[in-house]
C-alpha positions as CSV (number, residue, x, y, z in Angstrom):
1,M,35.2,-71.1,-4.9
2,H,33.1,-74.2,-5.0
3,F,30.3,-72.7,-6.5
4,C,28.3,-72.4,-9.7
5,S,25.3,-70.5,-11.2
6,K,23.1,-70.3,-13.9
7,A,25.1,-67.3,-15.8
8,L,28.3,-69.4,-15.3
9,S,26.9,-72.3,-17.0
10,V,25.2,-70.4,-19.7
11,F,27.3,-67.5,-20.5
12,G,30.8,-68.8,-19.0
13,E,33.5,-66.1,-18.7
14,N,30.8,-63.5,-20.2
15,Y,28.2,-64.5,-17.1
16,A,27.9,-60.6,-16.4
17,V,25.9,-60.1,-19.5
18,D,23.0,-62.4,-17.9
19,A,19.9,-60.5,-16.9
20,D,19.4,-62.5,-13.8
21,F,22.9,-61.8,-12.8
22,Q,22.4,-58.1,-13.3
23,A,19.2,-58.2,-11.4
24,G,21.0,-60.0,-8.5
25,I,18.8,-63.1,-8.7
26,D,21.1,-65.3,-10.5
27,Q,20.5,-69.0,-9.3
28,T,23.6,-70.5,-7.4
29,W,24.8,-74.0,-5.8
30,C,27.6,-75.7,-4.3
31,V,29.2,-78.0,-6.5
32,V,30.3,-80.0,-3.1
33,T,26.9,-80.1,-1.8
34,A,25.0,-80.0,-5.0
35,K,22.6,-77.4,-2.8
36,P,22.2,-73.9,-2.4
37,I,24.0,-74.6,1.1
38,G,27.6,-75.0,1.5
39,P,29.6,-77.8,3.5
40,D,30.1,-75.3,6.3
41,E,26.1,-75.0,6.3
42,G,26.4,-71.2,5.1
43,D,24.5,-69.7,2.2
44,V,26.0,-70.1,-1.5
45,G,26.0,-67.0,-3.7
46,W,28.7,-64.6,-5.5
47,V,29.4,-62.4,-2.2
48,E,29.0,-65.2,0.2
49,C,31.4,-67.6,-1.5
50,S,34.1,-64.7,-1.9
51,N,34.6,-64.7,1.7
52,A,38.1,-66.0,2.4
53,E,37.2,-66.6,6.0
54,R,34.9,-69.4,5.1
55,A,36.3,-73.0,5.9
56,C,35.6,-74.2,2.5
57,F,36.8,-71.0,0.4
58,R,39.1,-72.0,-2.6
59,A,40.7,-69.0,-4.4
60,Y,40.9,-68.9,-8.1
């Protein structure tokens, strides 16, 4: 995945404890475009960037 989030930046692998992540309002952005829109013009987010059918998808 080419995305980052506030929860990942602050909490690292323990991101699930972040209140914003738990509430579903975590801020995410694409590390390729540095915007909330990916290089395929699609939205960036936990669910969206987990879609293996996207052209920009990268598995980890």
